[in-house]
N, C-alpha and C positions, 0 to 999 in steps of 0.2 A: 658844599665843603667849606670848612672854616678856613680863614685866611692862614697864611704860614705862621705868622706871628703869633696866632692863637693856639697854635698846635704844641705837643709835647714830643719831645724826642723819645723815641723807643729804643730798648735796649737791642744793640746790634751785636751779632755774633760772626765769628769768622765764617765765611762762605755764604753771608747775607748777599742779595744781589745789589749790584750798583744800578744806579739811575739808568735807564736807557734814553737814547738819544731823543725819543718821543717824550718821555718824562720830562727831560731837561728842557725841551722847547716849550713845554707848558710851565714848568716851575721857574726858570730864568727870568722872565717878564715879570715876576712876582718880586725879584730883588734886582731891579734894573741898573744898579750903580756897581754891582759885583761883576768881576769878570772871572770867566773860567780860563785857568792857565794849566799847562802840563809841566810838571816838574819831575824828572827822574821818571818818566812814563805814568805818572799819577795825576790824574785831574784833580783840580782844586779849585775852591771859589776863594777869591782875594779881592780885598777892598782897603784903601788907604784913607783914612779920615784925617782932615786938617784941624789943627786947633791954634790959638793963639799963643801958646807958650808950653812949656813942659809940665807945669803943673795940671794944666787941663788935659793934657795927653795922659799923664800918669793916672789921673783920675778915671779916665774913661778906660784905661787898662784894667784898673782895679773893678770897674763895673762889670767889663766883660768876663773878668775872672770869676767874679761872684755868679753872674749868669752860668758860665760853663760849669762850675761846681753843682749849682742847683739842678740843672739839665743832665748832667754827667757825661757831658760831651765837651771836649777840649780843643781850642784851637792852637795854632802857632801865632805868637803876638811879638810883633817887633816895635817898640816904644822909643821914638826919637824926639827931638825938640820939634814941638810942633806938629807932629803927626804920629799915627798909630796904624801900622799895616796888620789887618786881621786875615787869616787864612784858615778855612774850614776845609776838612776833608775826613774821611773815615780811615783811620790807620789799620783797622782789623780787616778791611777789604780793599785797602790799596786804592782808593778812588772815591767816587761822590755817592752820597746815600741821601734819600730825602732828609734825614737829620740835619744835614750840612745846609739845605736851603731853609730849613726851619730855623736853624741857628743864625744864620746870616739876615733873616728878617728880624729875628728877635733883637740881634746886635743893631741894627738900624734903629731901633726904638730907644736905644740907650744915649742917643744924640741929644 
């Protein structure tokens, strides 16, 4: 099977299955810097990237935005001086889908 960062997001519909604990155990090691958090009962993948200044942070934010548009899957982005926090989850299913792990892996390539 291809690496996560080589895969393309599939269209996700309401009712699509969330990843199972077994799938998470296989997918998570492929994006080791990402954390799984639970906010409002929803599992999400999150990572904070550090930068030397705001300009680098905003440039990275724009790269993530372009990737999100290209793949049709959009994260929550928090851009601050010297850091950007990216959070992936699938809104339609209120949790994690394989797409979120694919996008986390692709986001790591933008550094």
